[in-house]
N, CA, C and O atoms as CSV, one atom per row, in Angstrom:
chain,resi,resn,atom,element,x,y,z
A,1,UNK,N,N,-14.328,4.930,-0.096
A,1,UNK,CA,C,-14.161,3.975,1.115
A,1,UNK,C,C,-12.903,3.374,1.201
A,1,UNK,O,O,-12.460,2.801,0.206
A,2,UNK,N,N,-12.229,3.420,2.289
A,2,UNK,CA,C,-10.869,2.781,2.495
A,2,UNK,C,C,-11.035,1.558,3.188
A,2,UNK,O,O,-11.849,1.493,4.109
A,3,UNK,N,N,-10.269,0.457,2.805
A,3,UNK,CA,C,-10.308,-0.797,3.508
A,3,UNK,C,C,-8.780,-1.092,3.676
A,3,UNK,O,O,-7.930,-0.842,2.821
A,4,UNK,N,N,-8.546,-1.680,4.940
A,4,UNK,CA,C,-7.252,-2.135,5.273
A,4,UNK,C,C,-7.290,-3.677,5.236
A,4,UNK,O,O,-8.234,-4.338,5.668
A,5,UNK,N,N,-6.092,-4.224,4.638
A,5,UNK,CA,C,-6.125,-5.637,4.493
A,5,UNK,C,C,-4.904,-6.197,5.147
A,5,UNK,O,O,-3.809,-6.131,4.589
A,6,UNK,N,N,-5.074,-6.761,6.348
A,6,UNK,CA,C,-3.849,-7.410,7.009
A,6,UNK,C,C,-3.410,-8.654,6.465
A,6,UNK,O,O,-4.256,-9.505,6.190
A,7,UNK,N,N,-2.064,-8.894,6.254
A,7,UNK,CA,C,-1.611,-10.211,5.721
A,7,UNK,C,C,-0.643,-10.832,6.757
A,7,UNK,O,O,0.002,-11.858,6.542
A,8,UNK,N,N,-0.602,-10.074,7.965
A,8,UNK,CA,C,0.336,-10.582,8.904
A,8,UNK,C,C,-0.323,-11.415,9.940
A,8,UNK,O,O,-1.230,-12.209,9.690
A,9,UNK,N,N,0.191,-11.191,11.147
A,9,UNK,CA,C,-0.339,-11.963,12.440
A,9,UNK,C,C,-1.680,-11.625,12.623
A,9,UNK,O,O,-2.125,-10.538,12.255
A,10,UNK,N,N,-2.444,-12.598,13.241
A,10,UNK,CA,C,-3.869,-12.385,13.402
A,10,UNK,C,C,-3.957,-11.445,14.739
A,10,UNK,O,O,-4.784,-10.534,14.779
A,11,UNK,N,N,-3.193,-11.668,15.681
A,11,UNK,CA,C,-3.203,-10.904,16.966
A,11,UNK,C,C,-2.359,-9.703,17.009
A,11,UNK,O,O,-2.221,-9.076,18.059
A,12,UNK,N,N,-1.759,-9.338,15.858
A,12,UNK,CA,C,-0.915,-8.072,15.535
A,12,UNK,C,C,0.306,-8.161,16.451
A,12,UNK,O,O,0.483,-9.208,17.075
A,13,UNK,N,N,1.091,-7.229,16.569
A,13,UNK,CA,C,0.863,-5.981,15.981
A,13,UNK,C,C,1.143,-5.986,14.408
A,13,UNK,O,O,2.149,-6.581,14.021
A,14,UNK,N,N,0.364,-5.398,13.538
A,14,UNK,CA,C,0.567,-5.415,12.047
A,14,UNK,C,C,0.940,-3.931,11.732
A,14,UNK,O,O,0.227,-3.017,12.146
A,15,UNK,N,N,2.025,-3.710,11.020
A,15,UNK,CA,C,2.450,-2.484,10.651
A,15,UNK,C,C,1.937,-2.135,9.191
A,15,UNK,O,O,2.063,-2.899,8.234
A,16,UNK,N,N,1.386,-0.977,9.146
A,16,UNK,CA,C,0.998,-0.573,7.830
A,16,UNK,C,C,2.143,-0.458,6.820
A,16,UNK,O,O,3.154,0.169,7.134
A,17,UNK,N,N,2.034,-1.001,5.698
A,17,UNK,CA,C,3.086,-1.060,4.630
A,17,UNK,C,C,4.005,-2.295,4.643
A,17,UNK,O,O,4.821,-2.559,3.760
A,18,UNK,N,N,3.765,-3.038,5.784
A,18,UNK,CA,C,4.516,-4.308,5.815
A,18,UNK,C,C,3.578,-5.552,5.888
A,18,UNK,O,O,3.761,-6.550,5.191
A,19,UNK,N,N,2.707,-5.436,6.655
A,19,UNK,CA,C,1.686,-6.546,6.612
A,19,UNK,C,C,0.212,-6.117,6.845
A,19,UNK,O,O,-0.636,-6.903,7.267
A,20,UNK,N,N,-0.011,-4.940,6.570
A,20,UNK,CA,C,-1.356,-4.320,6.509
A,20,UNK,C,C,-1.309,-3.169,5.276
A,20,UNK,O,O,-0.519,-2.226,5.244
A,21,UNK,N,N,-2.155,-3.415,4.450
A,21,UNK,CA,C,-2.228,-2.503,3.289
A,21,UNK,C,C,-3.614,-1.945,3.005
A,21,UNK,O,O,-4.645,-2.589,3.199
A,22,UNK,N,N,-3.568,-0.665,2.517
A,22,UNK,CA,C,-4.774,0.091,2.348
A,22,UNK,C,C,-5.138,0.075,0.909
A,22,UNK,O,O,-4.286,0.229,0.033
A,23,UNK,N,N,-6.468,-0.120,0.644
A,23,UNK,CA,C,-7.095,-0.055,-0.641
A,23,UNK,C,C,-8.369,0.817,-0.632
A,23,UNK,O,O,-9.085,0.914,0.365
A,24,UNK,N,N,-8.586,1.379,-1.676
A,24,UNK,CA,C,-9.806,2.317,-1.759
A,24,UNK,C,C,-10.769,1.661,-2.907
A,24,UNK,O,O,-10.303,0.925,-3.778
A,25,UNK,N,N,-11.981,1.955,-2.837
A,25,UNK,CA,C,-12.913,1.439,-3.732
A,25,UNK,C,C,-13.151,2.679,-4.650
A,25,UNK,O,O,-13.515,3.778,-4.231
A,26,UNK,N,N,-12.890,2.355,-6.013
A,26,UNK,CA,C,-13.007,3.334,-6.999
A,26,UNK,C,C,-14.353,3.228,-7.709
A,26,UNK,O,O,-14.571,2.286,-8.470
A,27,UNK,N,N,-15.303,4.224,-7.462
A,27,UNK,CA,C,-16.710,4.109,-7.921
A,27,UNK,C,C,-16.793,4.111,-9.392
A,27,UNK,O,O,-17.655,3.455,-9.977
A,28,UNK,N,N,-15.855,4.887,-10.051
A,28,UNK,CA,C,-15.810,4.965,-11.651
A,28,UNK,C,C,-15.375,3.754,-12.243
A,28,UNK,O,O,-15.858,3.367,-13.307
A,29,UNK,N,N,-14.366,3.032,-11.541
A,29,UNK,CA,C,-13.984,1.774,-12.114
A,29,UNK,C,C,-14.562,0.528,-11.578
A,29,UNK,O,O,-14.339,-0.554,-12.121
A,30,UNK,N,N,-15.325,0.652,-10.490
A,30,UNK,CA,C,-16.006,-0.375,-9.860
A,30,UNK,C,C,-15.160,-1.480,-9.226
A,30,UNK,O,O,-15.502,-2.663,-9.205
A,31,UNK,N,N,-14.071,-1.014,-8.731
A,31,UNK,CA,C,-13.135,-2.013,-8.159
A,31,UNK,C,C,-12.228,-1.366,-7.013
A,31,UNK,O,O,-12.074,-0.151,-6.892
A,32,UNK,N,N,-11.708,-2.229,-6.275
A,32,UNK,CA,C,-10.734,-1.730,-5.383
A,32,UNK,C,C,-9.261,-1.558,-6.090
A,32,UNK,O,O,-8.797,-2.347,-6.914
A,33,UNK,N,N,-8.660,-0.446,-5.635
A,33,UNK,CA,C,-7.352,-0.205,-6.126
A,33,UNK,C,C,-6.412,0.221,-4.912
A,33,UNK,O,O,-6.908,0.721,-3.902
A,34,UNK,N,N,-5.050,0.012,-5.035
A,34,UNK,CA,C,-4.295,0.429,-3.841
A,34,UNK,C,C,-4.306,1.887,-3.610
A,34,UNK,O,O,-4.212,2.667,-4.558
A,35,UNK,N,N,-4.422,2.303,-2.335
A,35,UNK,CA,C,-4.320,3.682,-1.961
A,35,UNK,C,C,-3.234,4.442,-2.414
A,35,UNK,O,O,-2.099,4.120,-2.065
A,36,UNK,N,N,-3.435,5.462,-3.187
A,36,UNK,CA,C,-2.359,6.228,-3.740
A,36,UNK,C,C,-1.959,5.787,-5.134
A,36,UNK,O,O,-1.081,6.417,-5.724
A,37,UNK,N,N,-2.547,4.744,-5.696
A,37,UNK,CA,C,-2.056,4.257,-6.980
A,37,UNK,C,C,-2.319,5.325,-8.116
A,37,UNK,O,O,-1.424,5.461,-8.949
A,38,UNK,N,N,-3.333,6.008,-8.217
A,38,UNK,CA,C,-3.578,6.996,-9.261
A,38,UNK,C,C,-3.014,8.225,-8.997
A,38,UNK,O,O,-2.773,8.991,-9.930
A,39,UNK,N,N,-2.740,8.557,-7.704
A,39,UNK,CA,C,-2.305,9.816,-7.368
A,39,UNK,C,C,-0.698,10.022,-7.301
A,39,UNK,O,O,-0.173,11.125,-7.455
A,40,UNK,N,N,-0.072,8.976,-7.084
A,40,UNK,CA,C,1.419,8.995,-6.963
A,40,UNK,C,C,2.230,8.504,-7.990
A,40,UNK,O,O,1.795,7.564,-8.657
A,41,UNK,N,N,3.392,8.997,-8.249
A,41,UNK,CA,C,4.247,8.455,-9.193
A,41,UNK,C,C,5.084,7.243,-8.644
A,41,UNK,O,O,5.188,7.128,-7.423
A,42,UNK,N,N,5.619,6.430,-9.387
A,42,UNK,CA,C,6.505,5.349,-9.042
A,42,UNK,C,C,7.705,5.929,-8.211
A,42,UNK,O,O,8.024,5.435,-7.129
A,43,UNK,N,N,8.323,6.951,-8.745
A,43,UNK,CA,C,9.459,7.532,-7.959
A,43,UNK,C,C,9.014,8.022,-6.630
A,43,UNK,O,O,9.681,7.723,-5.640
A,44,UNK,N,N,7.924,8.763,-6.521
A,44,UNK,CA,C,7.425,9.245,-5.230
A,44,UNK,C,C,7.241,8.001,-4.247
A,44,UNK,O,O,7.747,7.952,-3.126
A,45,UNK,N,N,6.519,7.090,-4.768
A,45,UNK,CA,C,6.329,5.859,-3.853
A,45,UNK,C,C,7.613,5.172,-3.405
A,45,UNK,O,O,7.748,4.780,-2.246
A,46,UNK,N,N,8.565,5.029,-4.345
A,46,UNK,CA,C,9.826,4.334,-4.028
A,46,UNK,C,C,10.544,5.130,-2.963
A,46,UNK,O,O,11.219,4.532,-2.126
A,47,UNK,N,N,10.423,6.573,-2.948
A,47,UNK,CA,C,11.125,7.345,-2.021
A,47,UNK,C,C,10.409,7.184,-0.509
A,47,UNK,O,O,11.039,7.090,0.544
A,48,UNK,N,N,9.139,7.175,-0.627
A,48,UNK,CA,C,8.446,7.247,0.649
A,48,UNK,C,C,8.077,5.837,1.216
A,48,UNK,O,O,7.758,5.756,2.402
A,49,UNK,N,N,8.101,4.868,0.530
A,49,UNK,CA,C,7.664,3.523,1.117
A,49,UNK,C,C,8.931,2.721,1.260
A,49,UNK,O,O,9.363,1.993,0.367
A,50,UNK,N,N,9.548,2.910,2.530
A,50,UNK,CA,C,10.793,2.126,2.999
A,50,UNK,C,C,10.505,1.428,4.078
A,50,UNK,O,O,9.457,1.709,4.661
A,51,UNK,N,N,11.322,0.404,4.578
A,51,UNK,CA,C,11.149,-0.315,5.717
A,51,UNK,C,C,11.251,0.543,7.011
A,51,UNK,O,O,10.928,0.031,8.082
A,52,UNK,N,N,11.654,1.730,6.956
A,52,UNK,CA,C,11.673,2.744,8.092
A,52,UNK,C,C,10.487,3.797,8.051
A,52,UNK,O,O,10.341,4.659,8.918
A,53,UNK,N,N,9.646,3.635,6.940
A,53,UNK,CA,C,8.653,4.753,6.870
A,53,UNK,C,C,7.625,4.460,7.948
A,53,UNK,O,O,7.461,3.324,8.393
A,54,UNK,N,N,6.977,5.460,8.329
A,54,UNK,CA,C,5.920,5.431,9.150
A,54,UNK,C,C,4.562,5.789,8.426
A,54,UNK,O,O,3.962,4.922,7.792
A,55,UNK,N,N,4.068,7.136,8.537
A,55,UNK,CA,C,2.764,7.413,7.843
A,55,UNK,C,C,2.783,7.312,6.290
A,55,UNK,O,O,1.778,7.021,5.642
A,56,UNK,N,N,4.040,7.582,5.720
A,56,UNK,CA,C,4.027,7.492,4.292
A,56,UNK,C,C,3.886,6.058,3.675
A,56,UNK,O,O,3.763,5.882,2.463
A,57,UNK,N,N,3.912,5.109,4.543
A,57,UNK,CA,C,3.876,3.697,4.068
A,57,UNK,C,C,2.223,3.462,3.991
A,57,UNK,O,O,1.837,2.311,3.791
A,58,UNK,N,N,1.468,4.285,4.110
A,58,UNK,CA,C,0.106,4.115,3.697
A,58,UNK,C,C,-0.124,3.649,2.300
A,58,UNK,O,O,-1.090,2.958,1.975
A,59,UNK,N,N,0.836,4.071,1.469
A,59,UNK,CA,C,0.625,3.900,0.001
A,59,UNK,C,C,1.501,2.752,-0.479
A,59,UNK,O,O,1.809,2.719,-1.670
A,60,UNK,N,N,1.901,1.863,0.310
A,60,UNK,CA,C,3.050,0.690,-0.029
A,60,UNK,C,C,2.342,-0.151,-0.990
A,60,UNK,O,O,2.941,-0.620,-1.958
A,61,UNK,N,N,1.058,-0.378,-0.775
A,61,UNK,CA,C,0.314,-1.363,-1.762
A,61,UNK,C,C,0.370,-0.829,-3.200
A,61,UNK,O,O,0.443,-1.624,-4.137
A,62,UNK,N,N,0.338,0.489,-3.396
A,62,UNK,CA,C,0.428,1.045,-4.732
A,62,UNK,C,C,1.776,0.678,-5.377
A,62,UNK,O,O,1.890,0.210,-6.510
A,63,UNK,N,N,2.831,0.955,-4.488
A,63,UNK,CA,C,4.130,0.690,-4.939
A,63,UNK,C,C,4.287,-0.973,-5.376
A,63,UNK,O,O,4.864,-1.352,-6.395
A,64,UNK,N,N,3.748,-1.713,-4.538
A,64,UNK,CA,C,3.810,-3.243,-4.829
A,64,UNK,C,C,3.043,-3.488,-6.115
A,64,UNK,O,O,3.542,-4.264,-6.929
A,65,UNK,N,N,1.925,-2.930,-6.372
A,65,UNK,CA,C,1.206,-3.173,-7.552
A,65,UNK,C,C,2.070,-2.545,-8.778
A,65,UNK,O,O,2.220,-3.244,-9.780
A,66,UNK,N,N,2.602,-1.336,-8.731
A,66,UNK,CA,C,3.266,-0.866,-9.821
A,66,UNK,C,C,4.588,-1.441,-10.072
A,66,UNK,O,O,5.194,-1.190,-11.115
A,67,UNK,N,N,5.127,-2.311,-9.028
A,67,UNK,CA,C,6.248,-3.298,-9.201
A,67,UNK,C,C,5.883,-4.497,-9.541
A,67,UNK,O,O,6.676,-5.407,-9.298
A,68,UNK,N,N,4.800,-4.762,-10.088
A,68,UNK,CA,C,4.371,-6.105,-10.664
A,68,UNK,C,C,3.994,-7.088,-9.442
A,68,UNK,O,O,4.189,-8.302,-9.511
A,69,UNK,N,N,3.486,-6.508,-8.419
A,69,UNK,CA,C,3.094,-7.298,-7.210
A,69,UNK,C,C,4.438,-7.927,-6.422
A,69,UNK,O,O,4.341,-8.926,-5.710
A,70,UNK,N,N,5.464,-7.351,-6.599
A,70,UNK,CA,C,6.712,-7.641,-5.964
A,70,UNK,C,C,7.013,-6.677,-4.839
A,70,UNK,O,O,6.899,-5.472,-5.068
A,71,UNK,N,N,7.406,-7.118,-3.591
A,71,UNK,CA,C,7.811,-6.282,-2.544
A,71,UNK,C,C,9.294,-6.032,-2.693
A,71,UNK,O,O,10.070,-6.914,-2.327
A,72,UNK,N,N,9.783,-4.827,-3.235
A,72,UNK,CA,C,11.144,-4.532,-3.461
A,72,UNK,C,C,11.702,-3.547,-2.582
A,72,UNK,O,O,12.842,-3.142,-2.805
A,73,UNK,N,N,11.028,-3.102,-1.589
A,73,UNK,CA,C,11.483,-2.077,-0.662
A,73,UNK,C,C,12.024,-2.530,0.585
A,73,UNK,O,O,12.245,-1.695,1.462
A,74,UNK,N,N,12.271,-3.776,0.784
A,74,UNK,CA,C,12.723,-4.316,2.082
A,74,UNK,C,C,14.050,-4.776,1.885
A,74,UNK,O,O,14.674,-5.280,2.819
């Protein structure tokens, strides 16, 4: 199950990877984790999660978590 979490404006528009982030529920771990966290390396995420990215920014929450909950790609 995927869940999007908006942290931006209530009435939008909210951009994925900037103010809307995707998480998935991991049945084995029993918790939500950022989409792409287990599947992607830090280097991959760093290359694909940029302020100009479009669909590859689906995994930006994973990069933020791997960077110690800091947004370093803006």
